[in-house]
N, C-alpha and C positions, 0 to 999 in steps of 0.2 A: 614190911609196910607199916605205917604208923596207924595207931587206932584212935587218933584224935582228928578233929576237923580242921582242914586248912581254912584260915580266916578269909572272910569275904571282902574285908577291907582293912588296911593298916591305919593306925592312928595318924593324924596329920603330921606329928612331929617325927614319925619313924620313916627312915629311908626305905622305900619299897624294894623288894627283891623280885627277881624274875620268877614267875610261876613255874612250878615243875609240872611238865606235861607228861602224859602217859608215854608218848613216843620218845621221850628223852631218857627213859630208864635203860641202864646198861643191859646188854644181853648176857646172861649168865649161863654157862654150860650146865648140862645136867650133871648132877653129882650124886654119890651114894646117899640114900635116905632123903632125898629131896627132889621132887619135881619142882622146878621153878615155874609153876603154873602162872598164867596171866593173873595179875593182882585184881583184875576187874572182870567179873562175869556179869554182863549187863542184862540180866534176866533172860539169857539165851535168846537175845534179839527182841528187845522191847520195840513195839510198833510205834514209831514216832512219825506221824504224818506231818511233814515239815512244810513244804510249799505246795503240796497237792493233797488230794483226798486219799491217795493210795497208801495203805498201811504197810507194815513189815519192814521198816527201816531200823537197823540196829542202833542201839543207844550210842555206841561208839562213833557211828557215822553221823550222828546228829550234829556234832560240832563242825562237820565239813559241809553240811547241806542246809544250814539254817538260812542262807541267803542265795539269791539268784541274781546273776549280773552278767554283763557282756565282758568277755575277756579278750585280750590280744595275745596270741600265741606265737612264739618264735621257736626255732629248733631247741633252744636251751632254757627258755624262761616263759612264765605265764604271769602277766601283770594286769592289774586293773586300776584305773584312776577313778575312784568312786566319786570324786568331786565333779566329774563330767557326766556321771550317770543321772538321768532325770529322777527327781524325787519319787515320782509315781512308780518308776520301775523298781524301786527299792522296797516297795510295800507289797506284801503277799496279796494274792488275788482275793482270798476269802476275807482278809482284813479290810481290803478296799470295799468289798461288797457290804460288809457290816457297817462301815462308815457311811456309805452312800444310801443305805436302805431308808425307805420312807419312815418306817417304824423300827424301833430298836428290836433286833432279833431276840427271840427267846429260846432258840435252839442251841446256843453256845454258852459255856460257863465263863467265857472270857469277855463278855460284853454285858453292860448293865447301865441303867440310868441312875445317876446320883443327883438328887435335888433337881430332877428334870433335865439334866445334862447327860448325854451319852458318853460313857467312859469305856475304855478297853484295857485289858491286861495284855502286855506284849513282851516279846524278847527283842531287844535292840542289839544288833551285832555291830561292833565298831572295828575300825582298822587299828592295828598295833601302832602305837605312837609314843611320843616322849611323855605322855600323860598316862602311866599305867593304871592309875586309880580312876581314870575316866572322870576326873573332877569337873572338867568343863561340860561334858555331856550330861552328867548328873545335875549340874546347876541349870542347864538348859531345860531339862525335864521339869524341875521344880518351878522354874520361871514361867512355864506354860501351864501351871496348875496341876502338874502330875506328881507322882510319888515314885521313889526308887526303892524297890524291895530288896534287891540283891545285886552285888557285883561279883561275877564269877571269875575264878582263876583258871579253870580248865578251858575256858573259851573267853575271848575278849567280848563280853556282852553284859547287858543289864536286864534284870527283870523289872518291869515298870508298870505303872498305872498312868494312863494319859486320857485327857479329854479326846474323844474320837476325832474332832475337827483339827486337833493339834498334831496328829500323827504325821501329817505331811510336812509340818515344820521341822520335826526331828529328822525325818527322812532327807530333808534338803541339806542337812549339815554335811560338810565335806568328809568328816571322819566316820560317817555312818555307812555301813555296807548294806544293811537291810533290816527290815522290821517284819516280824511274823507274830501272829497272835499266840498267846500262851495256850496252845492247843491241848486237847486231851491226848494222853498217851494210852496205849492199850497193849495187852499181852499178845504174843504170837505163839503158835504151836511149836512144840519141840517133839522129837521122837525118841523113844527109848526102847532098846531091845535088851532087857535086863540080863539074861543069861549069856549074852554075847558082847556086852559093852566093852569089857576089858580086852577081849580078843579083837573086836572090830577096830578099836582105837590103837591097838599095839601095846597097851599098858601091861598086858599079861606077859609080854616078852621081856620086860625089864624088872620083874619082881616075882617072887614066889611066896606062898604062905608058909610061915614058919611053925604054924600050929593051928589047931582048930579054933582057939580063942585068944591067941597071943598076939599075932601081928604078921608083919611081912619082912622078908629080907629083900633088899634091893630098893628100887625107887618107889616110894609110896606117898610123896608129898609132905613128909614130916618137915617141920621148920618153915613151911610156906603158908601164907595167909591168902584166902580167896574171898573177895567181897562180892556178894550177890545182890545186885540191884533189881528188885522184883517186888512181889507182893508180901514178902517176909519169909522167914525160915523158922520152922518149929524146932526150938533148941532141945526139946526132950525126946525127939524122935530117935529111935534106937540106931538108925543108920548114921547118926552124927556122934555117937559115943566113941571114946577111945578104948583101948584094951582094958582099962580099969573101970569102964562104965561111966566116965565123966564126959559131959558134953564138950564137943570141940567148937561150939558156937561161942566165940570169945566176946562178941559185942553185938548188941542189937540197937539200931536206931530207926526211927520211923518219921519220915519227913511230912507225912500227912497230919501229924499231931501239931505242927507249928503254924501252918498257914503261911501266906506270903508276908504278912506284916506283924502278926501276933508274937513272933519270936522276940521282937523288940518292945513288946508291951503296947503296941498300937493296934487299934481296931482295923480290920481288913477293909478294903475299899475306901480308905481315907486319903483324900488328895493332900498334897503339900508336905509330905514327909520323906526323909531319906534314911531308912533304917540300915542301909548297907554301911554307913560310916561308923556305926557303933559296934560292929562285929569284928573284934580283933583279940588276939590272945591275952587273957588276963582281965578282959573287960567284964563288968557286971552283966552286960547284955549277952556276951558269949556264954557265960555261966548259965544264964537263964535259958538261952537257946539250947545248950546241951541238955539241960534238965527237961526241957519240953519235948525234945525228940528222943529221949530215952525210951526205947521200946521194950526194955526188960520188965517194965511194970504192967504191961498189957496181959490180960488173961488169955487172949488168943492172938498169937503172933502172926499167923498166916491163915486167915479164914478162907482164902481163895485156894491155896494149895499149890499154886504154880511155882512160887519161889522155892518152896521145899523140894519140889520135884527137880528143879534146876540144880539146887545145891546137892541133891543126892546123885545126880549125874556127874557133877564135878568132884564130889568128895564123899559119897556114901561108903559106908563100911559095913558089909553084911557077912556075919559069921553064923547066923541063926536059921536062915531060911533054906529050904531045899532048892528053891529057885534063886540063884545068886543074883543080887542086885547091887553088887559093889561098883562104885564109880571109878573115875580116872585117878584120883589122888586121895585114897582113903585115910591117909595120915595127916592131911592138911587141916589147918585151922580155918574156921569160917567166920565171916563178918556179915551180919544181916543188915542190909540197907533197904528198908521198905519204902518204895516210891509208888506202889500201886495199891488200890483199895481191895475190899473183899469181893469185888466183881472184876478185878483185873484192870482197872482204869486209874489214871492219875493225870498229872499235868507236867508239861515239859520243864517248867522251872524247878520242880522237885527232883526230876532226873538229873538236871545239871548240878543242883545243890548236893545231891548224893555223890556224884562224881567228884565234886570239890572236896567233900568230906573224906573220901577215900584217899585222894592223892595229897 
């Protein structure tokens, strides 16, 4: 896996290439010294309440459940003509409620009055088309007094700011599948049975310890990188050291440090800007963005602790405790992608940006 961020948009003069999706990665057989573990451990199921209030949707499933629509199913295909779907049916129920409320709601982080006008932060999901940069859709958002914060490559979607009354106009566009608010994301519980983890998962059957503090023989995840999208990972925790005592956390980024618009030097909740256009490899904005999300400079990388727990389940290496807490791939490298805060909460746009960074 790469340890640099996939650009959110290509410069206008560059011919765009097809985004690389997680499902397109080749399946590699298990081999000596390497679990080819999934390159994305999304916080052991980040709770993304996408079109309903029910929590506990995995982050990986978020890209499949951002929109709700009527489909026509045949024995071999499932297709939807979104041009025929009513605009109101493309807008999430809670977003519609916030738009139609007599007073601007104060219970949500994604709705606010700007100069007396109600605005919302939303995720707009579009259909795949001949316009991979979604240039037309971005222009439509700007023309209606909104801003574009991010264009994702992991899913055909934009993170936007819109005047609330204009959401329905964007929903009416033929290439728009659905619009949901940039909802809060939250942690979900995971379970750990420390002394039995390797046995229960079958990992103990494919490797043996070669010494009390040396390492393993067999499959231990060496040569594999695991990205953990969660509340952060404590790089100095002893479970993440290798045999030489060096941390296996190779990179730490924190998307809560950048905000929706500040990565491009723009004040958040500012209408009329498109920051997605300036994020491409080699651009000054990309360099600024990478510097802003650098998590290695933080004194406390995981104040909540959930991400560290998840990383330990995936790649903990325990040679010192009587109660063994070794994880599934104790030789793997770790990439810390913080998308949740010190209370275990975040927002959907940061989760998607984190997935983009990984792939």
